[in-house]
ZAVEX-283848 format. One line per field, with one value per residue (C-alpha): y, z, x; residue in one letter. Coordinates in nm, 3 decimals, always signed. Each point is the difference from the previous one (the first is absolute). Layout:
<pts>
py = c(Y|...) $
pz = c(Z|...) $
px = c(X|...) $
voro = c(A|...) $
</pts>
This chain:
<pts>
py = c(+0.606|-0.346|-0.032|-0.303|-0.037|-0.086|-0.378|-0.024|-0.111|+0.146|+0.369|+0.029|-0.114|-0.322|+0.135|+0.142|+0.369|+0.114|+0.158|+0.402|+0.126|-0.290|-0.041|-0.220|+0.265|+0.198|-0.242|-0.187|-0.138|+0.035|-0.162|+0.132|-0.218|+0.173|-0.278|-0.009|-0.066|-0.215|-0.363|-0.118|-0.321|-0.062|+0.095|+0.302|+0.183|+0.255|-0.067|-0.077|-0.064|-0.380|+0.057|+0.216|-0.241|-0.313|+0.252|+0.128|-0.257|+0.164|+0.338|-0.168|-0.209|+0.381|+0.113|+0.256|+0.117|+0.080|+0.056|+0.298|-0.057|+0.252|+0.037|-0.365|+0.198|+0.001|+0.230|+0.043|-0.001|+0.331|+0.081|-0.333|-0.008|+0.350|+0.052|-0.155|-0.087|-0.184|+0.045|-0.297|-0.284|-0.156|+0.019|-0.347|+0.075|-0.106|-0.225|+0.020|+0.111|-0.384|+0.041|+0.284|-0.121|-0.311|+0.196|+0.197|-0.324|-0.184|+0.330|+0.069|-0.409|+0.066|+0.300|+0.235|+0.328|+0.159|+0.357|+0.073|+0.304|+0.265|+0.291|+0.266|+0.305|-0.141|-0.289|-0.162|+0.213|-0.334|-0.001|+0.040|+0.298|+0.203|-0.167|+0.136|+0.336|+0.008|-0.043|+0.234|+0.376|+0.277|+0.081|-0.317|-0.213|-0.278|+0.248|+0.122|-0.339|+0.125|+0.295|+0.147|+0.383|+0.232|+0.071|+0.350|+0.198|+0.146|-0.333|-0.229|-0.138|+0.049|-0.213|+0.151|+0.058|-0.111|-0.338|-0.204|-0.416|-0.191|-0.230|+0.290|+0.259|+0.190|-0.125|+0.100|-0.188|+0.205|-0.241|+0.014|+0.027|-0.261|+0.222|+0.006|+0.350|+0.072|+0.033|-0.015|-0.091|-0.255|-0.001|-0.287|-0.012|-0.287|-0.174|+0.112|-0.282|+0.065|+0.258|+0.172|-0.061|+0.320|-0.031|+0.326|-0.234|-0.187|-0.246|-0.100|-0.032|-0.231|-0.250|-0.019|-0.066|-0.335|-0.078|+0.008|-0.194|-0.281|-0.094|+0.051|-0.273|-0.211|+0.013|+0.175|+0.174|+0.318|+0.269|+0.126|+0.310|+0.130|+0.386|+0.029|+0.339|+0.105|-0.015|+0.342|+0.322|+0.370|+0.202|+0.150|-0.273|+0.329|-0.069|-0.162|-0.074|-0.276|+0.083|-0.138|-0.230|-0.153|-0.357|-0.119|-0.054|+0.316|-0.086|+0.232|-0.182|+0.118|-0.025|-0.177|+0.356|+0.147|-0.334|-0.016|+0.300|+0.070|+0.121|+0.262|-0.087|-0.030|+0.199|-0.176|-0.087|+0.086|-0.361|-0.137|-0.003|+0.261|-0.037|-0.112|-0.352|-0.026|+0.011|-0.319|-0.206|+0.084|-0.123|-0.334|-0.050|-0.006|-0.273|-0.221|+0.064|-0.186|-0.319|-0.201|-0.095|+0.319|+0.109|+0.197|+0.287|+0.055|+0.330|+0.004|+0.411|+0.183|+0.251|+0.250|+0.081|-0.304|+0.203|+0.067|-0.387|-0.074|+0.208|-0.354|-0.226|+0.217|-0.243|+0.056|-0.049|-0.247|-0.242|+0.002|+0.207|-0.089|+0.176|+0.136|+0.230|-0.305|-0.132|+0.271|+0.076|-0.086|-0.244|+0.248|-0.023|+0.347|+0.012|-0.344|+0.136|+0.308|-0.160|-0.308|+0.268|+0.214|-0.262|-0.170|+0.359|+0.065|-0.326|+0.003|+0.325|-0.147|-0.346|-0.206|-0.167|+0.070|-0.263|-0.038|-0.110|-0.018|-0.149|-0.028|-0.051|+0.408|+0.046|-0.160|-0.286|+0.069|-0.307|+0.243|+0.358|+0.088|-0.055|+0.210|+0.268|+0.198|+0.224|-0.229|+0.179|-0.211|-0.141|+0.077|-0.373|-0.122|-0.178|-0.065|+0.324|+0.126|+0.191|-0.134|-0.363|-0.177|-0.374|-0.209|-0.198|+0.322|+0.170|-0.348|-0.025|+0.400|-0.084|-0.301|+0.247|+0.258|-0.282|-0.129|+0.403|-0.011|-0.282|+0.088|+0.333|+0.034|-0.029|-0.157|-0.127|-0.085|-0.218|-0.051|-0.349|-0.075|+0.233|-0.313|-0.182|+0.330|+0.063|+0.284|+0.241|-0.143|+0.208|-0.176|-0.014|+0.030|+0.319|-0.171|-0.195|+0.291|+0.063|+0.294|+0.299|+0.219|-0.181|+0.124|+0.325|+0.118|-0.143|-0.246|+0.325|-0.170|-0.360|-0.043|-0.264|-0.358|-0.045|-0.083|-0.207|-0.242|-0.362|-0.159|-0.353|-0.257|-0.326|-0.117|+0.074|-0.044|+0.318|+0.175|-0.133|-0.154|+0.281|-0.188|-0.319|+0.139|+0.197|+0.326|+0.277|+0.373|+0.158|-0.255|-0.085|+0.072|-0.273|+0.111|-0.095|-0.362|+0.090|+0.140|-0.285|-0.053|-0.372|+0.089|+0.233|-0.206|-0.137|+0.116|+0.201|+0.371|+0.005|+0.277|-0.208|-0.142|+0.324|+0.161|-0.353|+0.111|+0.341|-0.021|-0.291|+0.162|+0.355|-0.166|-0.211|+0.332|+0.202|+0.279|+0.144|+0.131|+0.145|+0.332|+0.089|+0.071|+0.213|-0.035|+0.111|-0.306|+0.227|-0.016|+0.048|-0.215|-0.039|-0.183|-0.040|-0.200|-0.159|-0.161|-0.316|+0.086|+0.182|+0.156|+0.112|+0.110|+0.067|+0.296|+0.023|-0.136|-0.193|-0.217|+0.080|-0.246|-0.117|+0.080|-0.268|-0.261|-0.301|+0.018|-0.100|+0.117|+0.163|+0.091|-0.049|-0.202|+0.101|-0.017|-0.116|+0.296|+0.237|+0.147|+0.061|+0.298|-0.001|-0.242|-0.046|-0.198|-0.085|-0.106|-0.082) $
pz = c(-1.647|-0.127|-0.281|-0.145|-0.369|-0.266|-0.010|-0.255|-0.408|-0.147|-0.117|-0.189|-0.014|-0.080|-0.236|-0.337|-0.038|-0.259|-0.315|+0.006|+0.060|+0.181|+0.251|+0.274|+0.267|-0.279|+0.073|+0.298|+0.273|+0.334|+0.293|+0.344|+0.265|+0.378|+0.122|+0.362|-0.091|-0.319|+0.111|+0.323|-0.039|+0.339|+0.225|+0.175|-0.136|-0.200|-0.383|-0.162|-0.324|+0.001|+0.040|-0.302|-0.144|+0.016|-0.058|-0.352|-0.201|+0.123|-0.141|-0.379|+0.039|+0.048|-0.321|+0.129|-0.174|+0.289|+0.401|+0.165|+0.363|+0.280|+0.248|+0.104|+0.091|+0.320|+0.258|+0.348|-0.168|+0.202|-0.352|-0.137|-0.212|-0.085|+0.164|-0.108|+0.191|-0.230|-0.377|-0.116|+0.252|+0.059|+0.332|+0.195|+0.046|-0.375|-0.054|-0.173|-0.305|-0.139|+0.095|-0.221|-0.292|+0.015|-0.014|-0.304|-0.176|+0.043|-0.128|-0.308|-0.025|-0.031|-0.251|+0.304|+0.021|+0.366|+0.057|+0.370|+0.211|+0.067|+0.257|-0.043|+0.175|+0.347|+0.153|+0.356|+0.306|+0.062|-0.293|+0.021|-0.226|+0.244|+0.338|-0.111|-0.067|+0.372|+0.108|-0.245|+0.033|-0.135|-0.384|+0.017|-0.320|+0.190|+0.082|-0.376|-0.039|+0.117|+0.080|+0.298|+0.124|+0.241|+0.212|+0.054|+0.286|+0.274|+0.036|-0.306|+0.187|-0.250|-0.364|-0.284|-0.176|+0.047|-0.234|+0.089|+0.005|-0.262|+0.284|+0.257|+0.208|-0.052|-0.266|+0.193|+0.298|+0.232|+0.074|+0.346|-0.151|+0.092|+0.319|+0.138|-0.111|-0.214|-0.362|-0.358|-0.124|-0.291|-0.292|+0.004|-0.201|+0.116|+0.311|+0.232|-0.067|-0.338|-0.044|-0.390|-0.192|-0.115|-0.406|-0.045|+0.115|-0.266|+0.231|+0.014|-0.348|-0.024|+0.277|-0.229|-0.293|+0.180|+0.174|-0.356|-0.134|+0.268|-0.060|-0.404|+0.037|+0.187|-0.282|+0.045|-0.209|+0.114|+0.299|+0.150|+0.158|+0.326|+0.043|-0.341|+0.014|+0.276|+0.090|-0.134|+0.230|-0.090|+0.067|+0.355|+0.148|-0.005|+0.263|-0.194|+0.111|-0.169|-0.155|+0.247|-0.294|-0.066|+0.065|+0.185|-0.329|-0.200|-0.115|+0.050|+0.033|-0.277|-0.025|-0.316|-0.218|+0.127|-0.088|-0.336|-0.094|+0.197|-0.228|+0.232|+0.180|+0.422|+0.176|+0.031|+0.308|+0.038|+0.102|-0.343|-0.328|-0.058|-0.334|+0.110|+0.083|-0.414|-0.024|+0.283|-0.243|-0.329|+0.222|+0.068|-0.321|-0.112|+0.232|-0.123|-0.324|+0.094|+0.012|-0.237|-0.011|+0.014|+0.397|+0.110|+0.278|+0.096|+0.214|+0.291|-0.067|+0.171|-0.229|-0.195|-0.231|-0.254|-0.263|+0.289|+0.120|-0.368|+0.041|+0.215|-0.324|-0.224|-0.224|+0.176|+0.348|+0.138|-0.218|+0.233|+0.222|+0.247|-0.133|+0.368|-0.217|-0.079|+0.345|+0.150|-0.256|+0.191|-0.203|-0.247|-0.374|-0.091|+0.228|-0.107|-0.349|+0.051|+0.194|-0.274|-0.245|+0.172|+0.079|-0.361|-0.132|+0.266|+0.000|-0.363|-0.038|+0.106|-0.115|+0.305|+0.088|+0.253|+0.308|+0.130|+0.369|+0.241|+0.348|+0.180|+0.336|+0.057|-0.049|+0.078|-0.218|-0.262|+0.079|+0.248|-0.093|-0.298|+0.221|+0.281|+0.034|+0.217|-0.021|-0.091|+0.037|-0.129|+0.289|+0.290|-0.048|+0.112|+0.324|+0.189|+0.090|-0.369|-0.104|-0.342|+0.002|-0.287|-0.044|-0.078|-0.295|-0.156|+0.017|-0.139|-0.291|-0.075|+0.039|-0.244|-0.264|+0.081|-0.074|-0.288|-0.141|+0.063|-0.161|-0.308|+0.002|-0.223|+0.205|+0.306|+0.288|+0.377|+0.195|+0.436|+0.115|+0.141|-0.252|-0.230|+0.264|+0.074|+0.389|+0.108|+0.270|+0.370|+0.157|+0.328|+0.114|+0.416|+0.071|+0.170|-0.312|-0.192|-0.122|-0.250|+0.123|-0.128|+0.299|+0.279|-0.130|-0.026|+0.315|-0.155|-0.196|-0.306|-0.056|-0.227|-0.306|+0.218|-0.151|-0.347|+0.149|+0.167|-0.125|-0.294|+0.010|-0.221|+0.079|+0.318|+0.287|+0.270|+0.203|-0.272|-0.352|-0.132|+0.074|+0.155|+0.182|+0.377|+0.148|+0.006|-0.215|+0.077|-0.060|+0.082|-0.311|+0.085|-0.012|-0.313|-0.175|-0.008|-0.301|-0.204|-0.018|-0.327|+0.012|+0.061|-0.335|-0.204|-0.312|+0.110|-0.301|+0.133|+0.279|+0.020|-0.030|-0.307|-0.129|+0.010|-0.181|-0.264|-0.026|-0.018|-0.277|-0.230|+0.071|-0.135|-0.281|-0.145|+0.066|+0.189|+0.188|-0.361|-0.088|-0.028|+0.183|-0.256|+0.185|-0.100|+0.152|+0.151|+0.194|+0.350|+0.266|-0.164|-0.200|-0.255|-0.300|-0.227|+0.067|-0.373|+0.000|+0.346|+0.123|+0.355|+0.163|+0.404|+0.155|+0.285|+0.009|+0.232|-0.321|-0.211|-0.341|-0.318|-0.133|-0.372|-0.263|+0.071|+0.169|+0.379|+0.081|+0.330|+0.287|+0.340|+0.146|-0.148|-0.286|-0.030|-0.375|-0.209|+0.295|+0.218|+0.369|+0.193|+0.065|-0.231|-0.279|-0.325|-0.282|-0.341|-0.345) $
px = c(+6.698|+0.059|+0.255|-0.103|+0.060|-0.243|+0.045|-0.312|+0.114|-0.254|+0.125|-0.301|-0.335|-0.059|-0.302|+0.069|-0.046|-0.256|-0.023|+0.008|-0.341|-0.099|+0.195|-0.128|-0.067|-0.255|-0.269|+0.094|-0.253|+0.210|-0.045|+0.075|+0.112|-0.015|+0.273|-0.163|-0.271|-0.041|+0.124|+0.165|+0.239|+0.102|-0.257|+0.104|-0.312|+0.226|+0.026|+0.306|+0.194|-0.023|-0.338|-0.045|+0.178|-0.223|-0.297|+0.168|-0.210|-0.283|+0.091|+0.101|-0.365|-0.174|+0.168|+0.228|+0.305|+0.230|+0.025|+0.076|+0.176|-0.069|+0.285|+0.188|+0.351|+0.126|-0.204|-0.140|-0.338|-0.140|-0.170|-0.012|+0.321|+0.007|+0.240|+0.312|+0.307|+0.150|-0.074|+0.216|-0.111|-0.294|-0.213|+0.010|-0.344|-0.032|+0.290|+0.322|+0.173|+0.017|-0.399|-0.037|+0.228|-0.209|-0.359|+0.168|+0.130|-0.379|-0.174|+0.238|-0.083|-0.355|+0.048|-0.078|+0.206|+0.128|+0.011|+0.098|-0.063|+0.284|-0.036|+0.233|-0.193|+0.101|+0.182|-0.087|+0.166|+0.176|+0.184|+0.389|+0.010|-0.270|+0.185|+0.368|-0.226|-0.125|+0.390|+0.181|-0.011|-0.233|+0.119|+0.208|-0.058|-0.194|-0.241|+0.000|-0.147|-0.347|-0.173|+0.119|-0.073|+0.001|-0.294|-0.150|-0.042|+0.291|+0.135|-0.119|-0.304|-0.228|+0.015|+0.087|-0.314|-0.359|-0.033|-0.206|+0.076|-0.233|-0.067|-0.088|+0.195|+0.282|+0.254|+0.321|+0.132|+0.311|+0.292|+0.189|+0.379|+0.255|+0.131|-0.346|-0.111|-0.350|+0.127|-0.138|-0.299|-0.109|-0.222|-0.255|-0.272|-0.136|+0.054|+0.274|+0.163|+0.034|+0.246|-0.001|+0.319|+0.163|+0.002|+0.154|+0.356|+0.202|+0.066|-0.362|-0.062|+0.358|-0.195|-0.315|+0.184|+0.192|-0.383|-0.108|+0.246|-0.023|-0.338|+0.059|+0.312|-0.260|-0.240|-0.334|-0.180|-0.048|-0.020|-0.376|+0.179|-0.180|-0.097|+0.120|-0.124|+0.269|+0.362|+0.024|-0.113|-0.055|+0.309|+0.000|-0.263|-0.281|-0.328|-0.288|-0.365|-0.185|-0.340|-0.258|-0.138|+0.355|+0.058|+0.318|+0.209|-0.105|-0.349|-0.277|-0.378|-0.180|-0.436|-0.080|-0.095|+0.298|+0.243|-0.150|+0.154|+0.300|+0.258|+0.191|+0.292|-0.069|+0.280|+0.359|+0.087|+0.388|+0.099|-0.166|+0.018|+0.304|+0.168|+0.328|-0.120|-0.029|+0.396|-0.017|-0.200|+0.216|+0.291|-0.191|-0.128|+0.342|+0.117|-0.326|+0.125|+0.325|-0.201|-0.173|-0.387|-0.244|+0.099|-0.267|-0.056|-0.353|-0.038|-0.220|-0.066|-0.288|+0.001|-0.273|-0.125|+0.074|+0.216|+0.241|+0.010|+0.087|+0.331|+0.127|-0.057|+0.173|+0.203|+0.343|-0.173|-0.256|-0.192|-0.296|-0.129|-0.349|-0.294|-0.144|-0.235|-0.186|+0.005|-0.161|-0.290|-0.330|-0.183|-0.163|-0.075|+0.101|+0.323|+0.100|+0.004|+0.172|+0.288|+0.030|+0.026|+0.221|+0.259|-0.019|+0.100|+0.254|+0.182|-0.004|+0.167|+0.319|-0.055|-0.081|-0.257|-0.273|+0.061|-0.376|-0.001|-0.351|+0.159|+0.345|+0.168|-0.094|-0.382|-0.285|-0.127|-0.212|-0.248|-0.059|+0.120|-0.207|-0.354|+0.147|-0.257|+0.223|+0.334|+0.286|+0.342|+0.279|+0.241|-0.309|-0.143|-0.329|-0.159|-0.286|-0.073|+0.013|-0.341|-0.118|+0.125|-0.171|-0.193|+0.265|-0.142|-0.116|+0.378|+0.109|-0.220|+0.100|+0.361|-0.031|-0.102|+0.248|+0.263|-0.142|-0.026|+0.398|+0.109|-0.130|+0.170|+0.348|+0.295|+0.124|-0.196|+0.112|-0.167|-0.009|+0.021|-0.318|-0.194|-0.073|-0.174|-0.245|+0.166|-0.125|+0.139|+0.043|-0.176|-0.076|+0.336|+0.099|+0.195|+0.239|+0.084|+0.043|+0.368|-0.028|+0.236|-0.283|-0.217|+0.249|+0.139|-0.384|-0.105|-0.255|-0.164|+0.128|-0.075|+0.323|+0.058|-0.020|-0.346|+0.147|+0.256|-0.145|+0.207|-0.253|-0.194|+0.101|-0.241|-0.142|-0.160|+0.266|+0.100|+0.270|-0.244|+0.362|+0.193|+0.205|+0.075|-0.027|-0.348|+0.148|+0.024|+0.166|-0.310|-0.300|-0.245|-0.337|-0.268|-0.146|+0.343|-0.154|-0.253|+0.269|+0.252|+0.190|-0.069|-0.378|+0.019|+0.209|-0.197|-0.331|-0.217|-0.050|+0.257|+0.188|+0.305|-0.141|-0.084|+0.371|+0.156|-0.248|+0.049|+0.366|+0.009|-0.245|+0.192|+0.289|-0.204|-0.118|+0.282|-0.210|+0.333|+0.072|-0.313|-0.131|-0.362|-0.205|-0.310|-0.379|-0.318|-0.232|-0.207|-0.077|+0.277|+0.262|+0.316|+0.019|+0.347|+0.127|+0.357|+0.123|-0.278|-0.173|-0.256|+0.010|-0.311|-0.042|-0.296|+0.028|-0.396|-0.260|-0.188|+0.078|+0.105|-0.025|+0.352|+0.102|+0.023|+0.277|+0.081|+0.077|+0.346|+0.000|-0.211|+0.073|-0.359|-0.309|-0.155|-0.397|+0.014|+0.139|-0.053|+0.302|-0.084|+0.105|+0.413|+0.083|+0.229|+0.007|+0.234|-0.182|+0.166) $
voro = c(X|X|X|X|X|X|X|X|X|X|X|X|X|X|X|X|X|X|X|X|X|X|X|X|X|X|X|X|X|X|X|X|X|X|X|X|X|X|X|X|X|X|X|X|X|X|X|X|X|X|X|X|X|X|X|X|X|X|X|X|X|X|X|X|X|X|X|X|X|X|X|X|X|X|X|X|X|X|X|X|X|X|X|X|X|X|X|X|X|X|X|X|X|X|X|X|X|X|X|X|X|X|X|X|X|X|X|X|X|X|X|X|X|X|X|X|X|X|X|X|X|X|X|X|X|X|X|X|X|X|X|X|X|X|X|X|X|X|X|X|X|X|X|X|X|X|X|X|X|X|X|X|X|X|X|X|X|X|X|X|X|X|X|X|X|X|X|X|X|X|X|X|X|X|X|X|X|X|X|X|X|X|X|X|X|X|X|X|X|X|X|X|X|X|X|X|X|X|X|X|X|X|X|X|X|X|X|X|X|X|X|X|X|X|X|X|X|X|X|X|X|X|X|X|X|X|X|X|X|X|X|X|X|X|X|X|X|X|X|X|X|X|X|X|X|X|X|X|X|X|X|X|X|X|X|X|X|X|X|X|X|X|X|X|X|X|X|X|X|X|X|X|X|X|X|X|X|X|X|X|X|X|X|X|X|X|X|X|X|X|X|X|X|X|X|X|X|X|X|X|X|X|X|X|X|X|X|X|X|X|X|X|X|X|X|X|X|X|X|X|X|X|X|X|X|X|X|X|X|X|X|X|X|X|X|X|X|X|X|X|X|X|X|X|X|X|X|X|X|X|X|X|X|X|X|X|X|X|X|X|X|X|X|X|X|X|X|X|X|X|X|X|X|X|X|X|X|X|X|X|X|X|X|X|X|X|X|X|X|X|X|X|X|X|X|X|X|X|X|X|X|X|X|X|X|X|X|X|X|X|X|X|X|X|X|X|X|X|X|X|X|X|X|X|X|X|X|X|X|X|X|X|X|X|X|X|X|X|X|X|X|X|X|X|X|X|X|X|X|X|X|X|X|X|X|X|X|X|X|X|X|X|X|X|X|X|X|X|X|X|X|X|X|X|X|X|X|X|X|X|X|X|X|X|X|X|X|X|X|X|X|X|X|X|X|X|X|X|X|X|X|X|X|X|X|X|X|X|X|X|X|X|X|X|X|X|X|X|X|X|X|X|X|X|X|X|X|X|X|X|X|X|X|X|X|X|X|X|X|X|X|X|X|X|X|X|X|X|X|X|X|X|X|X|X|X|X|X|X|X|X|X|X|X|X|X|X|X|X|X|X|X|X) $
</pts>
């Protein structure tokens, strides 16, 4: 593990703190950068930190407040960087610590805050911590860093319990001891190259305090915490069989009429959403309080129901957590009104904002997902053989309406790179190009997440569409990407990019992040509410509806006079 000291001079964010109750994270629109797929500076087909630095002005011009970077730390990249082998260094594929410091300085100079990923549930099996554990004896302090257990059966030949990996297959792998004999088993909720750390061990706590301070000393504004509902496992590690309709991270697929009224708590896996995680985040909260500038923790917590999820953002824990209940809600008026009301009530009860999201690096892009007609369990992905694939133009029209609704809601919002271009899921990836562990661990039964991770197009019609100076990209870009380049949409009225820029500007101008939706009935299959001086109307029906009085500020699609077509959102004042 590298021991390079933090050399960056900025021990506080370059951006000033906000007034109490108006902290930046309560209203921020945060843009997720997936580093390997954002911008490539050297032509090797992999995005990198210098590429991100060069493209930061485009994010300022989009109108976002902050940037979240998915993992760029040193890693063998068996799971796209979520298998960290050194938490305090940059993977050479992405650059150096100096490159990171330059990127951070440029972001702050542009008025953009920077949040980075931290992966505390598991490390890479290449991490020196785990390599030392493999060489040590059962019961040793080195083994105690991870969850090692003796196997069942006469000779320990059976795994300690029946848990399944999130990526498919068993969640336990048996090791060979240093003397060559079959040995203990270690837990990996994800790939076998991602052994779970044992958070019952104070040594693990202390290591991560140091990791947080390393990056805070460099000036980062906060952390997005991967698998924030994990880390702590139920005592005794009991057997568990998840429901058939449960997605890989714990979300249950719901039909619209069920989702609209889903209040009951689904079964809690013994490896997720245990009460012990809250002590960890209270501890981390204290670490962040050592620094100026409203530093934040945002949790990736797949937890239901919403009033349980709100425990992650109590005043002494995290500041934000992704609202996956909203992300997973189908395009249905009743279901969406229900989840919006429940979200605002749940998060407001603990003094936190709701943090809305529609797309990220783990789910099918919402420019495809919201119009899918078949089943779509989180993490399973879609591909050429998926049933119920939508017409791309129809799906984008609906996605634009969904975005316009989301950006009118109070609280914070996350955007995933490329959604401002209207990028659909890349469906027709060749089998031999796929890289997600899910694809391999299920023998191709699940397509996995590669389709939302394809490098994004910037300009031109050359092979990489401006992604980098070379012709290659680590995942192949489809030919249709030429229709979605940023340069082809810049300044074009009605383009998806222009709609995002307009919505973000209006959102700030009308202070919608601090509004409170006041619903009213407009008839038909619609949602309608007022937030401050803005009226928002969404048409979910098949027939146009007449807009109420007012000047149209924004429309997600073309209007027919005062008539709002199907799958369209309008803002009026």
